[in-house]
VOBA-1610 file (N, C-alpha, C; in pm, whole numbers, padded with zeros to 5 digits, always signed):
BEGIN
Met+01997-01770+00387Met+01854-01735+00321Met+01923-01658+00225Thr+01823-01701+00093Thr+01871-01597-00059Thr+01783-01457-00037Gly+01813-01363-00081Gly+01688-01225-00119Gly+01543-01281-00161Asn+01523-01404-00208Asn+01386-01440-00297Asn+01315-01507-00152Gln+01393-01562-00046Gln+01339-01657+00057Gln+01315-01502+00149Leu+01387-01412+00174Leu+01384-01234+00272Leu+01235-01222+00215Lys+01204-01210+00107Lys+01135-01117+00005Lys+00988-01239+00073Thr+01018-01386+00022Thr+00866-01454+00085Thr+00873-01433+00224Val+00946-01443+00281Val+00871-01391+00386Val+00832-01302+00500Ala+00886-01193+00420Ala+00825-01028+00402Ala+00680-01029+00361Cys+00642-01118+00261Cys+00538-01121+00168Cys+00429-01195+00246Ile+00460-01309+00317Ile+00366-01397+00434Ile+00310-01298+00536Ser+00460-01203+00587Ser+00406-01173+00702Ser+00324-01014+00670Met+00331-00972+00585Met+00255-00841+00541Met+00102-00891+00494Ala+00076-00991+00414Ala-00062-01084+00442Ala-00097-01116+00597Val-00042-01141+00646Val-00103-01189+00745Val-00143-01065+00817Asp-00031-00947+00868Asp-00062-00800+00918Asp-00233-00755+00857His-00189-00775+00714His-00349-00683+00672His-00458-00798+00649Val-00460-00930+00703Val-00548-00981+00738Val-00636-00942+00856Gly-00535-00941+00946Gly-00535-00889+01119Gly-00626-00797+01123Phe-00554-00655+01041Phe-00618-00545+01025Phe-00805-00521+00933Ile-00775-00587+00856Ile-00915-00581+00770Ile-01017-00699+00810Leu-00935-00842+00846Leu-01069-00927+00888Leu-01087-00926+01032Phe-00968-00918+01088Phe-00965-00978+01214Phe-00890-00842+01334Pro-00944-00768+01324Pro-00870-00629+01392Pro-00844-00678+01567Lys-00954-00754+01617Lys-00897-00792+01747Lys-00836-00877+01776Leu-00763-00947+01699Leu-00657-01029+01709Leu-00529-00971+01663Ala-00470-00913+01802Ala-00375-00861+01784Ala-00263-00926+01762Phe-00241-01061+01798Phe-00110-01123+01736Phe-00056-01078+01562Leu-00165-01094+01497Leu-00153-01115+01381Leu-00109-00967+01333Arg-00133-00853+01401Arg-00014-00703+01342Arg+00066-00725+01394Tyr+00170-00805+01530Tyr+00302-00853+01570Tyr+00391-00919+01487Ile+00297-01008+01431Ile+00378-01066+01327Ile+00395-01001+01187Gly+00336-00916+01167Gly+00310-00797+01041Gly+00423-00731+01042Arg+00487-00690+01189Arg+00605-00565+01185Arg+00733-00660+01129Ile+00722-00794+01121Ile+00853-00836+01054Ile+00861-00787+00904Ala+00782-00753+00820Ala+00768-00721+00710Ala+00843-00631+00656Met+00861-00498+00732Met+00906-00381+00692Met+01034-00382+00687Pro+01116-00438+00827Pro+01268-00452+00800Pro+01311-00522+00668Leu+01241-00649+00626Leu+01316-00718+00537Leu+01293-00627+00425Phe+01147-00593+00373Phe+01158-00520+00287Phe+01264-00407+00225Ala+01291-00333+00369Ala+01379-00236+00364Ala+01524-00246+00262Tyr+01550-00358+00367Tyr+01679-00454+00344Tyr+01736-00500+00209Cys+01560-00527+00174Cys+01594-00559-00003Cys+01604-00489-00048Ile+01573-00340-00030Ile+01537-00216-00120Ile+01684-00144-00119Ala+01728-00194+00026Ala+01910-00138+00021Ala+02004-00218-00071Glu+01967-00355-00082Glu+02001-00459-00173Glu+02005-00421-00339Gly+01862-00355-00324Gly+01840-00396-00459Gly+01886-00254-00561Cys+01937-00119-00475Cys+01979+00001-00530Cys+02126-00010-00507Arg+02171-00123-00431Arg+02313-00110-00449Arg+02339-00212-00582His+02257-00310-00641His+02328-00415-00717His+02219-00372-00850Thr+02173-00291-00869Thr+02038-00281-00981Thr+02149-00252-01110Arg+02142-00309-01233Arg+02183-00238-01378Arg+02135-00163-01414Ser+02042-00105-01310Ser+01948+00050-01405Ser+01892+00113-01317Lys+01972+00188-01223Lys+01873+00332-01142Lys+01738+00413-01146Pro+01734+00422-01274Pro+01608+00464-01331Pro+01527+00351-01328Arg+01513+00231-01385Arg+01412+00163-01446Arg+01411+00117-01313Tyr+01489+00098-01238Tyr+01440+00032-01096Tyr+01340+00112-01027Phe+01394+00272-00972Phe+01269+00281-00958Phe+01135+00340-00998Leu+01146+00331-01115Leu+01019+00375-01207Leu+00921+00183-01205Gln+01013+00096-01158Gln+00903+00018-01163Gln+00851+00013-01004Val+00908+00046-00923Val+00871+00040-00812Val+00788+00175-00774Phe+00793+00261-00861Phe+00717+00386-00799Phe+00597+00388-00926Gly+00608+00328-01010Gly+00465+00264-01092Gly+00388+00200-01059Met+00481+00107-00981Met+00314+00011-00879Met+00268+00100-00770Ala+00374+00166-00725Ala+00258+00202-00638Ala+00199+00355-00662Leu+00164+00398-00785Leu+00053+00457-00870Leu-00051+00349-00892Phe+00014+00258-00933Phe-00131+00162-00955Phe-00194+00091-00831Cys-00114+00113-00731Cys-00196+00064-00598Cys-00289+00157-00526Gln-00205+00270-00573Gln-00262+00358-00490Gln-00406+00426-00574Ala-00469+00367-00688Ala-00592+00391-00739Ala-00652+00303-00686Phe-00647+00142-00683Phe-00666+00085-00540Phe-00731+00117-00439Phe-00659+00241-00359Phe-00672+00247-00219Phe-00768+00349-00210Leu-00787+00417-00345Leu-00848+00570-00322Leu-01019+00510-00339Ala-00969+00417-00457Ala-01144+00350-00504Ala-01168+00269-00393Glu-01109+00235-00249Glu-01174+00127-00165Glu-01217+00251-00048Gly-01150+00374-00033Gly-01226+00499+00040Gly-01290+00553-00019Leu-01313+00570-00163Leu-01450+00639-00218Leu-01578+00549-00156Met-01550+00417-00216Met-01645+00319-00175Met-01702+00288-00020Gly-01605+00339+00041Gly-01622+00311+00219Gly-01685+00472+00269Gly-01714+00582+00184Gly-01776+00702+00235Gly-01661+00809+00237Gly-01587+00779+00161Gly-01554+00931+00107Gly-01393+00906+00175Ile-01302+01019+00146Ile-01119+01001+00129Ile-01081+01149+00256Arg-01106+01121+00376Arg-01081+01217+00468Arg-00934+01267+00508Glu-00856+01157+00452Glu-00670+01171+00451Glu-00630+01109+00358Leu-00541+01137+00284Leu-00508+01085+00182Leu-00338+00961+00210Tyr-00376+00882+00243Tyr-00297+00774+00259Tyr-00196+00739+00136Leu-00079+00745+00147Leu+00017+00710-00007Leu+00077+00580+00057Asn+00065+00467-00025Asn+00111+00338+00027Asn+00253+00300+00043Ile+00296+00194+00074Ile+00384+00179+00118Ile+00497+00166-00006Leu+00456+00160-00144Leu+00553+00142-00230Leu+00628+00337-00265Phe+00537+00412-00209Phe+00578+00520-00249Phe+00684+00539-00125Thr+00668+00504-00022Thr+00784+00511+00044Thr+00880+00477+00034Phe+00889+00365+00009Phe+01004+00283-00073Phe+01070+00394-00199Ser+00987+00434-00276Ser+01020+00479-00379Ser+01098+00625-00320Ser+01053+00694-00234Ser+01135+00796-00164Ser+01256+00765-00148Ala+01257+00622-00051Ala+01415+00575+00040Ala+01462+00526-00119Met+01462+00490-00211Met+01551+00479-00321Met+01601+00573-00357Ala+01537+00695-00378Ala+01538+00851-00430Ala+01683+00903-00340Val+01652+00850-00212Val+01780+00884-00110Val+01864+00796-00131Cys+01833+00646-00148Cys+01969+00578-00110Cys+02083+00603-00255Phe+02002+00601-00381Phe+02074+00669-00521Phe+02117+00824-00493Ala+02133+00915-00418Ala+02173+01020-00382Ala+02298+01003-00287Tyr+02283+00907-00216Tyr+02410+00875-00132Tyr+02476+00824-00182Met+02428+00687-00260Met+02525+00634-00362Met+02588+00783-00442Gln+02532+00865-00487Gln+02610+00965-00598Gln+02726+01022-00443Leu+02702+01073-00362Leu+02790+01129-00278Leu+02884+01059-00245Glu+02861+00925-00205Glu+03002+00806-00217Glu+03032+00793-00301Glu+03006+00847-00385Glu+03089+00799-00555Glu+03190+00927-00551Ala+03109+01018-00513Ala+03175+01163-00532Ala+03329+01178-00460Ala+03282+01107-00334Ala+03363+01113-00212Ala+03514+01011-00234Arg+03424+00926-00280Arg+03569+00796-00301Arg+03632+00875-00394Arg+03619+00943-00524Arg+03670+01009-00617Arg+03756+01133-00604Lys+03672+01183-00473Lys+03777+01245-00429Lys+03771+01393-00577Asp+03644+01399-00555Asp+03582+01551-00687Asp+03543+01607-00596Arg+03602+01753-00587Arg+03550+01807-00513Arg+03403+01887-00573Arg+03479+01890-00754Arg+03317+01991-00787Arg+03208+01892-00799Ala+03219+01765-00755Ala+03070+01680-00762Ala+03030+01677-00646Ile+03099+01746-00549Ile+03099+01701-00420Ile+02938+01776-00352Val+02941+01865-00390Val+02918+01973-00348Val+02766+01957-00414Pro+02724+01928-00546Pro+02585+01907-00605Pro+02513+01766-00558Ala+02660+01647-00490Ala+02561+01570-00464Ala+02537+01558-00340Ile+02582+01635-00197Ile+02544+01691-00110Ile+02387+01711-00102Ala+02367+01857-00191Ala+02223+01892-00241Ala+02146+01821-00309Leu+02184+01697-00415Leu+02109+01619-00406Leu+02063+01512-00329Phe+02128+01469-00229Phe+02123+01422-00113Phe+01998+01448-00008Ala+02077+01607+00002Ala+01935+01687+00128Ala+01832+01664+00043Ala+01809+01751-00086Ala+01681+01702-00114Ala+01590+01577-00182Ala+01671+01474-00114Ala+01600+01355-00119Ala+01510+01371+00000Leu+01618+01371+00105Leu+01590+01368+00234Leu+01494+01439+00260Ala+01468+01542+00165Ala+01373+01654+00232Ala+01270+01620+00139Ala+01206+01533+00010Ala+01127+01521-00047Ala+00998+01485+00012Gln+01024+01409+00069Gln+00854+01317+00151Gln+00771+01434+00209Ser+00866+01488+00289Ser+00800+01673+00405Ser+00750+01751+00255Leu+00823+01741+00173Leu+00762+01863+00082Leu+00659+01821-00018Ile+00679+01687-00024Ile+00529+01661-00108Ile+00392+01639-00040Ser+00427+01584+00088Ser+00337+01600+00194Ser+00251+01758+00188Phe+00355+01844+00198Phe+00299+01965+00221Phe+00206+02025+00090Leu+00281+01956+00002Leu+00229+02044-00154Leu+00088+01972-00172Leu+00045+01862-00178Leu-00048+01784-00129Leu-00166+01880-00060Glu-00100+01875+00094Glu-00223+01898+00119Glu-00258+02047+00123Glu-00167+02093+00078Glu-00231+02270+00029Glu-00327+02264-00089Leu-00304+02104-00182Leu-00359+02098-00303Leu-00515+02062-00264Leu-00490+01940-00221Leu-00647+01861-00162Leu-00689+01899-00056Asp-00605+02017+00033Asp-00686+02025+00161Asp-00749+01927+00246Met-00642+01855+00280Met-00670+01688+00349Met-00522+01639+00391Pro-00528+01643+00538Pro-00401+01550+00570Pro-00318+01439+00438Val-00202+01394+00433Val-00148+01358+00323Val+00008+01297+00453Arg-00044+01144+00397Arg+00066+01042+00519Arg+00114+00964+00445Phe+00245+00931+00415Phe+00310+00853+00377Phe+00331+00731+00465Asp+00314+00598+00454Asp+00334+00475+00485Asp+00456+00505+00552Tyr+00466+00429+00738Tyr+00570+00457+00778Tyr+00656+00621+00737Gly+00581+00683+00697Gly+00671+00869+00699Gly+00794+00834+00678Ile+00889+00946+00750Ile+00998+00942+00697Ile+01102+00868+00787Ser+01051+00792+00904Ser+01127+00691+00966Ser+01145+00548+00854Gly+01022+00529+00817Gly+01017+00386+00665Gly+01137+00461+00542Met+01146+00607+00547Met+01159+00606+00397Met+01393+00611+00421Ile+01382+00608+00533Ile+01548+00637+00581Ile+01622+00475+00651Leu+01512+00384+00675Leu+01558+00258+00736Leu+01681+00242+00606Pro+01604+00213+00502Pro+01676+00138+00375Pro+01844+00149+00354Leu+01840+00317+00380Leu+01991+00375+00401Leu+02070+00312+00462Phe+02006+00265+00600Phe+02115+00196+00674Phe+02189+00032+00701Gly+02098-00004+00543Gly+02143-00099+00486Gly+02247-00127+00345Leu+02271+00063+00353Leu+02357+00104+00193Leu+02483+00135+00273Ile+02486+00202+00371Ile+02635+00284+00391Ile+02731+00209+00410Phe+02771+00050+00454Phe+02856-00043+00439Phe+02867-00118+00317Thr+02983-00165+00276Thr+02984-00309+00183Thr+02968-00417+00221Glu+03075-00438+00332Glu+03103-00533+00415Glu+02995-00565+00541Lys+02946-00710+00503Lys+02814-00753+00544Lys+02796-00720+00655Arg+02890-00775+00765Arg+02878-00741+00903Arg+02889-00643+00975Lys+02935-00561+00901Lys+02926-00368+00899Lys+02797-00363+00876Arg+02788-00399+00762Arg+02627-00344+00728Arg+02496-00414+00818Asp+02544-00556+00875Asp+02383-00603+00968Asp+02394-00513+01073Ile+02504-00480+01125Ile+02512-00418+01271Ile+02441-00290+01266Ser+02486-00165+01137Ser+02444-00082+01093Ser+02282-00085+01106Phe+02251-00197+01018Phe+02079-00213+00966Phe+02008-00250+01108Gly+02060-00303+01183Gly+02002-00306+01309Gly+02003-00218+01402Leu+02096-00118+01383Leu+02114+00042+01472Leu+01983+00097+01402Gly+01973+00075+01329Gly+01834+00152+01204Gly+01709+00119+01242Thr+01712+00008+01232Thr+01604-00075+01294Thr+01552-00043+01471Val+01620-00031+01570Val+01638+00034+01632Val+01544+00146+01673Ile+01637+00255+01614Ile+01591+00395+01559Ile+01487+00410+01515Phe+01464+00359+01421Phe+01286+00280+01349Phe+01192+00272+01451Cys+01202+00205+01512Cys+01078+00160+01657Cys+01124+00250+01738Leu+01192+00293+01783Leu+01214+00440+01890Leu+01079+00536+01813Leu+01120+00580+01696Leu+01099+00689+01644Leu+00945+00681+01599Leu+00892+00545+01596Leu+00727+00500+01602Leu+00665+00437+01703Cys+00699+00414+01824Cys+00655+00343+01929Cys+00584+00415+02017Arg+00531+00531+02016Arg+00443+00619+02063Arg+00307+00574+01975Glu+00347+00624+01858Glu+00238+00562+01708Glu+00212+00418+01722Ile+00307+00372+01698Ile+00283+00200+01700Ile+00337+00121+01814Pro+00251+00073+01914Pro+00336+00071+02054Pro+00396-00058+02031Tyr+00334-00176+01910Tyr+00401-00328+01916Tyr+00477-00274+01794Val+00588-00192+01751Val+00645-00183+01636Val+00792-00268+01708Trp+00821-00310+01835Trp+00934-00353+01842Trp+00909-00471+01780Phe+00816-00562+01770Phe+00867-00702+01690Phe+00922-00627+01569Ser+00920-00545+01527Ser+00996-00545+01367Ser+01140-00598+01369Leu+01195-00610+01534Leu+01339-00648+01579Leu+01345-00803+01541Leu+01248-00865+01505Leu+01211-01007+01506Leu+01310-01046+01371Ala+01310-00923+01292Ala+01366-00936+01169Ala+01461-00976+01111Leu+01545-00895+01230Leu+01695-00918+01239Leu+01785-01046+01197Pro+01711-01146+01318Pro+01800-01273+01268Pro+01787-01317+01162Leu+01677-01318+01096Leu+01653-01372+00923Leu+01762-01271+00873Ile+01796-01125+00882Ile+01851-01063+00755Ile+02001-01131+00811Leu+02049-01183+00932Leu+02171-01192+00980Leu+02191-01363+00890Leu+02107-01383+00865Leu+02085-01531+00773Leu+02085-01487+00617Tyr+02121-01400+00547Tyr+02111-01384+00435Tyr+02241-01403+00386Asn+02245-01486+00292Asn+02386-01523+00230Asn+02434-01420+00073Gly+02376-01330+00062Gly+02404-01226-00049Gly+02330-01235-00186Lys+02297-01356-00229Lys+02215-01429-00324Lys+02077-01396-00356Arg+02034-01385-00490Arg+01895-01350-00514Arg+01849-01494-00495Gly+01906-01580-00530Gly+01810-01715-00526Gly+01787-01739-00678Lys+01746-01868-00687Lys+01772-01952-00800Lys+01693-01904-00930Tyr+01564-01839-00937Tyr+01479-01769-01012Tyr+01413-01633-01003Arg+01405-01555-01094Arg+01378-01400-01095Arg+01240-01413-01112Leu+01191-01351-00952Leu+01110-01374-00909Leu+01011-01192-00879Lys+01102-01110-00971Lys+01056-00993-00907Lys+00956-00942-00947Thr+00879-00963-01032Thr+00773-00943-01108Thr+00631-00984-01016Val+00648-01111-00994Val+00562-01171-00879Val+00573-01137-00692Phe+00671-01039-00648Phe+00686-01018-00552Phe+00612-00857-00581Tyr+00617-00810-00736Tyr+00523-00665-00718Tyr+00407-00678-00733Leu+00361-00777-00787Leu+00234-00830-00791Leu+00136-00839-00678Phe+00240-00898-00543Phe+00190-00977-00483Phe+00122-00816-00404Tyr+00199-00721-00407Tyr+00090-00641-00281Tyr-00040-00638-00314Pro-00039-00593-00454Pro-00168-00534-00497Pro-00273-00671-00503Leu-00252-00726-00524Leu-00310-00904-00576Leu-00377-00944-00420His-00277-00920-00327His-00333-00980-00186His-00402-00896-00158Phe-00429-00782-00134Phe-00505-00686-00108Phe-00652-00698-00165Ala-00642-00707-00311Ala-00742-00744-00374Ala-00808-00874-00332Val-00742-00970-00268Val-00818-01132-00243Val-00888-01089-00073Ile-00797-01016-00015Ile-00872-01024+00133Ile-00955-00895+00168Tyr-00991-00765+00047Tyr-01104-00711+00042Tyr-01203-00800-00030Gly-01184-00889-00111Gly-01256-00938-00171Gly-01339-01040-00027Ile-01265-01090+00015Ile-01321-01216+00110Ile-01386-01104+00262Lys-01352-00987+00273Lys-01414-00919+00371Lys-01603-00847+00297Leu-01586-00819+00158Leu-01731-00817+00104Leu-01815-00963+00073Leu-01782-01024+00096Leu-01823-01175+00038Leu-01885-01197+00224Ile-01808-01210+00328Ile-01858-01190+00451Ile-01929-01095+00537
//
């Protein structure tokens, strides 16, 4: 499978999940299918971090889309009677994951070059990236006086890192499989059906390391807000 095919499966799975959550909350199997999306997206984020030509541009693209989508969630919350908890969408989680991955790559490069002067700042940067989500949540809670929650939290933030640690695909797939199990263990009390996320692993094993014939990055970025708009539009109509 190409990267485009993995992302397409992830988008379909995500859409099924949100249809279940918003339109058919009693159909639990839709939520089970939706668990496949997170590991696939996380693996693709790791691949993107490793192969991007411009780390700042890649980060800003995802973070900018996160801000755009957040406006939609805030509007939906206000129309629904008010906001009691600030939910930060999955693109914020992926933005924090990218910061962790880029910091790790900086540390990895300093270790490879055996540059002692660069290793200490790289370790500090990596530690700061790992702590950023917790710090942002704390500051926003103090500022807004309401609970703040990143989608999938710290578990979602560190999952892409397991797909970045090794360059050789077999080792990388084993590492990511282990990371997905840890991801499920951390979330299984909150989301008992999170174990269906493991169904993504056979698809990742089929990944051939190629992007695919077409450049569909913009399509995948736009799918996230557009599919929400369609689903909520249907909800308003019915």
